[in-house]
N, C-alpha and C positions, 0 to 999 in steps of 0.2 A: 504494500500500500504506500503510495507516494505521500509524503508529508508536505502539505501545501500551506502550512500555517505561516511560514516566512518565505514564501516563494518569491524569487527575484524575477525581474523582467526577462532576463536571459533564460531562466529555467522555464518560465511560462511559454516563451517563444518556442523553445525546444519541445516542450510537452504537447503543445497544440498544433505545431507545424511539422515537426521532423521525427518524433518518436514513433517507432514501429510498435504500436500497442498490441498487434496480433502476434508478435514474436513470442516464442516459448523457450525460456521464460521471457516476460516482457522486459524491454530495455528500462533500466532504472535511472540512467543519467546520460549526459551527452557523450561520455566515454564509451558507453555501450553502442551508441549510434555510430561513433567513429570506428569502432571495431567492425560493425556490420558493413559499413561503406568500404573500408579498406579491404576487407576480406572479399567482398563482391567484386570490386574493381580489379583486384589482383588475380582473380580466378582465371583470367584468360592468359596470364603470363605462363610461359613454360616452366618456370621455377617460381611458383606463386608465393612460397613462404617468405623469402627475402623481400619480395616486392610488397607483400602485405605489411611487413614491418616498416618498410620505407614509406609507404603511403600513410600508414598510421602515424608515423612521426611528422609527416607534413601537416596533418590535421591537429596534432597536439598543440594546445595553447592558442587555438584559432589562428595559426599562422597562414594556412591556406583554407579558404572558405569555398567549397564547391557550391554551385547554385542550388536553390531550394529543391528542385526536382531530383537532383542526385542525392542530397541528404535524406530526403523523404522516401525515395524509391529504390535506391541501390540495395539489392539483396532482399527485398520484401517479396512476399508471395503474391501480391496483387499484380494485375496487369497494368503497368504504368509506363510512361516514357520518361527518360532521364533528361530529355531536352526541354528547356524551359519554354521556348517559343519557336514558332514556325512562320515562314511566309508561305502562303498557300498558292496553288496554281492560278494562272491567269483565268479570269472568268469569261467563259464563252458568252457572247451576246445573243443568247437565246433563252427561252424559259427553261428548257431542260438543262442547259449549261449553267444557268444561275442557281438552280436548286441542287444540282450536283455539287457545285462549289459550296453551297450552304451545308449539304450533308457532310462533305469532307471536313469542313470546319467544325461541325458538331462532334464528329468522331474524334477529331484531334483534341478538342477541349475536354471531351469526356475522360481522356487519359491524362489530363493535367497540363496540356500545352496551350499557351496563348497563341493567337494567330494574327497575321497581318495580310491585308489584301490591297491590291491596286484595283480600284473601281473605274479606271479610265477607259476600259474596254466597253463599258455599257453605254448604249445610245442615250443622247440627251432627252430630257423631258420634252414631250410634244412631238417627237419624231414618229413617223408612221412605219409600220411593218407591212411590206408589200404582200407577203404571203397570207397574212391573217387579217389585215386591215385594222389591227389594234394600234393604239397610240401608246408609245413608251412612257413610263412614269419616271424614268431617270434614275441615276445612281443613288441619290439621297433616299429615295423611297425604299430601295433595297437595303440600305444601311439599317433602316428600322426593322426589317425582317430579321437581319442578323442580330440586332440588339435584342429582339424578342426571343430568338433562339438561345442566346446566352443567358437571359433571365430565366428561361425555362429550365436550362441545365442547372442553374443555381438552386432552383426550387427542388431539384432531385437530390441535392446534397453533394453535387460535384464541386471540385475545387473552384474557388472564385475565378471568374474568367476575365481575360483581357484581350482586346482586339485593337488593331491599328487599321485605319482606312486612309489610303492616299488617293489623290486625284491630281491630274496634270493641271498646271496653271493656265492652259489654253483650252481646257474642256468647256463646252458651252454651259455646263451647269456649275461652273466654279463658284459663282456668286451664291448660289443656293447652298453649296457645300460649305462655304465660309460661314454662313449664318446658321448652319444646321444645329449647333449646340447652344444657341443664344437663349432659348426658352429653358427655364429650370426643369430638370428631369429628362431632358432630351438626350438620347444616345449615351446613356450613362456608362455603358460598358465599352465605349469606343474612345480611343485617341484619334485625332485627325491631323494629318500633315499634308501640306501642299507640295507637289513636285515642282520646284522652281528651276527654270532653265536659265542658262547664261543669256540667251536671247531675250528672255523677259527682263532680266536685270538691266540689260543694255537699254531696252525700250523704256523701262521705268525711269532710269536716270535721264534719258533724253526727253521724257514726257511725250512719248510717241504713242500712236494708236497701237492697239494690241488685238489681233484677230482671234476670236474664239472659234475653234474648228473641230471637226470630227471626220474620221476617214470616210472617203467616198465609197459607196457600195452598200453600206448597211442601210442607208436611206438617202433620199434626195430632198429632204425637207429644207435644207439650208439654201443659201443664195447660189447663183450659178458660178460664182468666183471660187477658184481653188488655189491651193498652194501645197507645197511639199513640206511635211514635218516628220521628224522622228515620232514614233508612237509606241505605246506599251505593247509588247508582244511582237514587235517587228525589229529586225536587225538593220533595216535600211529605211530612209525616209519614205513615207507613203503619201499618196495624193489625198488631201483633205479638203472638204467643202467648208467654206467660211459661213458660219451661222450669224455672227454679228461681230462688230468691232467696238471695243471699249477703250478707255484711256488706261494705259498700263499703270500710270501713277495713281489713278483713282482706285483701280483694283488693288494695288499694293496698300493703299490707305485702308481699304475695307478689311484686308487681311489683318493688318496691324491693329485696327480698332477692335476687331473681334477678339484677337489675342489679348488685348488690354482688358476687355470686358469679362472674358470667360476662360482665359488661358488656352484657348483653341482658336485657330489651328496653329500647329508648329510649322516650320518651314524646313524642307529637305532640298538641298542644292544638288539636284539629281545628276547634272552633267559632271560635277566634280566627283560625286560618288562613283560614277562609272569610269571616269578618267583615272581614278586612283585604285580601282578594283584590280587586285592581283590576277583575277581570272577574267579580265576584260576581253580577252581573246576568245572566250568560250561561253560567255553569258552576258545578259543585259539586266540590270537591276532597276526595279521601279517600286519596291516596297521594303519595309523594315519590320522587325519584330515590334511588339507594342511599346517598348520603351526606347526604340530607335537606335540602340547601340550596335545593331547588326543589320546592315543592308544585306538582303539575301535574295537569291534567285527563286523562281517558283519551286516550291516544295523544300526549300532550304531550311535548316534547323539551327538553333542556338544551343551550343554545348559550352556552358559558361562556368567560370570560377574566378575568385578574386583573391589576391595576395593582400593580407592585412598588414599595411606598412608600419603600423604601430609596433608590431612584433619584432621589427628589425632596427629599432632605435636603441642605441647603447648610451648609458649614462644620461637619461633624459633630464631636462630642466637644469643642466649644469653647463658650465663653460666648455666642457669637453664632449658635449652631446654630439653624436654622429650616427650616420646610418651604416649598418653592417652590410656593405655591398656584397661581400662574399656570400653571406648567408641568404641574402635576397636572391642572388643569382642561382644558388643551389636549390632554393625552394621553387623558383620559376622552372628550372629544369625538371624537377620532380613533378610539378603540376602539369607540364605539357604531356609527359608520359601518362600520367593519371587520366587526363582528359582524352587522350588518344585511345586509351583502353575503354573509356566510357562509351565511345562510339560503338565498340564491339559488343558490349553487354546491354546496351539500351534497346528497348522495344521502340517501335515506331508505329503510330496509328495507321499509316498508309504505306503500301509497298513503294510508292514513288518517293516518299520521304526517306525511306531507308536507302534507296538507290542514290539519291542526291547526296545524302550524308556520306556515303562511301566513295562517291566520285570525287569529292573535293576534300573530305576529312577536315572540314572547317572546325576550329575550336575558337573560343573567345576567352583568353586569359586576361584578366584586368587587375585593377587595384581598388582597394577601399581603405578608409582611414587616412586619406591624404591630409586633410586639415588637422587632424589630431597629431599625426606624425610631424607636421611642420611646427605645430605648437610645442611639441616635445623637444624639437631642435632649436626652439627659440626664434622661429621665423614667422613673421606676419603673412597670412595668406595673400594679402593684397600688396606684397612687396616684390620687387624684381628678383631679389635673392631667392625668395620662395619659389618663384616660377622657374628659375634656373635649376634649383635643387630638384623640384618636381620633375622637370624634363630629364634630368640625369637619372632619377629613379626609374622613370618609364623606359628610358633608353637601355638601362641595364637589364630590365625585364625583357625588352624586345630582343636584344642581342642573345641573351641566354636562351630565350624561347626558340629563335630561329636556328641557333647552333644545335640544340638538342633535337629539333625536328629533322635536321640534316642527318644527325646520328641515327635517328629512328628510321630514316629512309634507307640508310646503309644496312640496317638490321632487318627491316620489314618491307622495304620497297616504298617508292614515292606514291603520292596520291594518283589515281588513274588518269586525271585530266592534265597531269604535268607535261609540259612541253618546255624543254630547257631553254630554247632560244626565246620563245614568246614570253614565258614566265620571267625569265631573267631581264627582259627589256621593260618590264612594268615599272612605273615611277617609284613605288614604294621599295621594290627590290633594289633599284638603282641607288637608293639612299642608304642601304645597308653597308657595313664595313666591307672593304674589298675581299677580305679573307672569307667572309660568309658567302658573298656572291660567288667566289671561286668554288667553294665547297658545294653550293647548290648546283652549279654547272657540272661538277664532277659526279656527284652522288644523287642529285635530286633532293626533294624535300617531302616529308611525310604529310604535311598539312598545308593546304593552299593559303589559309589565313590562320593567324595564331592569337590575335589580340583584339579585345573589345572591352570598353569600360562601361559596365552596367551600373544602374543605380545602387544595387546591393543593399536595398533598404532593410529587409527583414533579416538577412544574414548578418548585417552590421549590428542590429539589435541583439541578435544571438551572441555576438562577440562582445558582450558587455557594453553595447551602445557606443561603438566607435563611430566617428563621423562617416557618413555613407558616400561611397564612390569618390568622386573628386569634389563633392559639394563642400562649401564652408561648414563650419560648426553651426548647426541650426540654433540650438539654445544650450547654454552651459548647464542650467538647471531647468528641468521641466517635469511634467508628468504625462503619462500616456494612459489612455483609456482603451483597453483591448477587450475584445469579445472572444469567449471560448467557444468550443464546438457545440455547446448546449445553448448558446445565445446569451449567456450571462456576461456582464461587464465586470472588468477588474481594472483598478487604477493602480499604477506603479510609478514610483519616482523614476525619473529618466535623466540622470546626470551624465553629461558627456564623459566618455571613458578617460580621455587625457586629463580633463579638468578634475575628475575624481582622484586620479593618481597624484596630480599636483597638490590638491587640497590635503590629501592624506600625509604628504611629506611636509607641507608648509603650514598647515593649520588653517582653520576656517576664518580667522581674523585678517590674514594677510591678503593684500590686494593682488588679484591675478596679474601676471605679466601681460604686456601689450600684445604678445603673440596670440592670446586667447581672444579671437575676434568672432563675434556672432555674425550670421549672414546679414542681419539688418544694418550692420555698419560697413558693409563691403559694397562698393558701387557696382553697377551693372557692367561698366567697362572693365573693371578689375576681374570680375567673374569670367567675362569673355576671354580676357588675356590669359587666364589660367588654362582654359580649355584650348586656346590656340597654342599655348606652349607645349601641350601634350599631344595634340592631334598629329603632328608629323611623325611621331613615334608609334602610332597605332594604325594597324592596317584595316581594322574595322572602323567603328565610329565610337563616339563618346556620348553617353547619356548625361546631359547637364541641363538643368533648368535655371534660367536667370531669375532670381528672386527679387521682387520689387515691392516697395512700400505702397500702401493703399492709395496715397495721394500722388502717385506717379502719373504724369500727364500722358495721353495717348501718343504724343509725338516722340516720347522716349522709346516706345516699342519700335517705331519706325527706325530710329537711330540704331537700336540694338540689332535688329534683323539686318540692316545694311552693313553694320560693322562686322557682324558674323560672316557675311559674304566676303568682305574685304580682307578679313583676317584668315581666310582659307578654311573655315569650318565646313563640315559636311551638313550640318543642320543646327537648328536653334529652337528653343521653346522658352516661354516666359511664364511666370506665375506672379500675379499681383495680389498682395494680401487683400482679402475681402472680395476677391473676384469670384468666389464661390458662395452660393446662398447658405445661410446658417444651417439649414437641415443637412445639406451635403457636407459642410465642414464638420458637423458632429459625426456624420457617418465615416468620414475620412479618418478622424481621430480614433474611431473604433477599430479601424482596420490595421492600425499600426504603421501606415505609410506616411512618409514625409509629405506635408502639404505643399512642398515645392517641387515634387516630382511630377513630370508631365503625365505620367500614367496614374496619378493618384486617384482620379475619379473612376477608375475601373474596378475598384474593390479588389485589387490583386496584390500579391506579394511582389515587391520590386526587386527581385533577385536577378 
């Protein structure tokens, strides 16, 4: 019988999210969960015993935090997937195709995976179907069908669901998409992101007209004028019919005003995403997982884990505080092998998801606890030194991850889509050290992509409330109201982990050092600069939400999104305090998610 009289926040998160209650005997603490996970992941190794001990050591002390589906599902008897999220297949523009895509999403969410979809392939509202004479209701109407599906699954006791919907910035229904979540309670299980092209940004800056178009052939409802545009599901520009022309700048202002009001939509700079994609020679990307740290091809999966940077700070809060780079690199190497093994033991809801996972062997190793680690090193999050050190940390993880993936290719073979010449010419690969590039040419590489920085919300709570992902410290002292699996609420003190360690050593009366900066004291520009410092070292993307005060004017969001593009980011979201209605804010607090996470209103674990 578990003693809950003095249950901590970390223990509650473990018990309600990750404990295998059906195990015989039941798991009694987090160490039992670590034993199960290490044993399961090492089971495919030819010599499993040594690797089980090695993987178990990675997990000890919360040094390496596998994503929630791995912690909850590895080694259990239930049928689950160990991938947190998926991008689903392109939606065929037909009623059978739409509902087949809906079914695939439901099957995926039933096993615990979040889903992302690009809805750009669906005809605009008002277009006619020649074969049936029916009038299309447009992509936004089908978002509501998906949202109802997700709510229905929740009512059956399935894991809380998360979905991402993307739409091209030149789709005729883009204005309806922008406004889709303005009404309270609308599409509460979705995050929305607009696929912003370089051409649109150029038109916006020039205050030029912007044609809204759709591929010719699906219908002829638009004008007689046509132009060629790249389009979702096509490898080359296609002939599109112009439906109407709007002001690019006015459309931009609509996006930003909506994000200011309701934190939706986010922006995804899709041309940059594809230009930087290591597999740009084999796939085209137009959607992400729900928290946007993984742009993925149709049926692609997120296989995630985070290195807890606070575990690698030596002599914290002293003049000799430093990062143990050697230990960080060693842990990164072990984590890559761990995540590569997860691909082998994971179930997949759909055969095409399993095929795609094995074709590219994508993994997403990231970091969490960045703000806490910086505070332990005596560095202010919003300082140039902090950005330099953060980039050095991420670069150390990058190089260790790529080197061990080459070693795994020598041992196990490269991923099936590997092409030495074309892979080696990709921009991210060209930025790697010359020795790693040479090793890739000679031996190949096991995983097409290795890095992604997730929000890591719930697993950061599990690790005694370290700051999540690359976000600033949210609050030094706070409380969290969390709901258990019976629906009862529990309130826990939630002191930031680094601050709690400092206070234990310094006493409650001493004033905290200047390095302890809460998010409310960090400007939007400084938050973007941190993301920009890390993005060149990450082959996937970074989930980061710019937190804004409630009195932030709408013009600031325009400046933030424009700066995100100029700084070379792949995407950006904002969250203005008080931009969610009180009832939703209360529900968010009950989920345990940070109110600054883009995916916060999906009632999901931000792992």
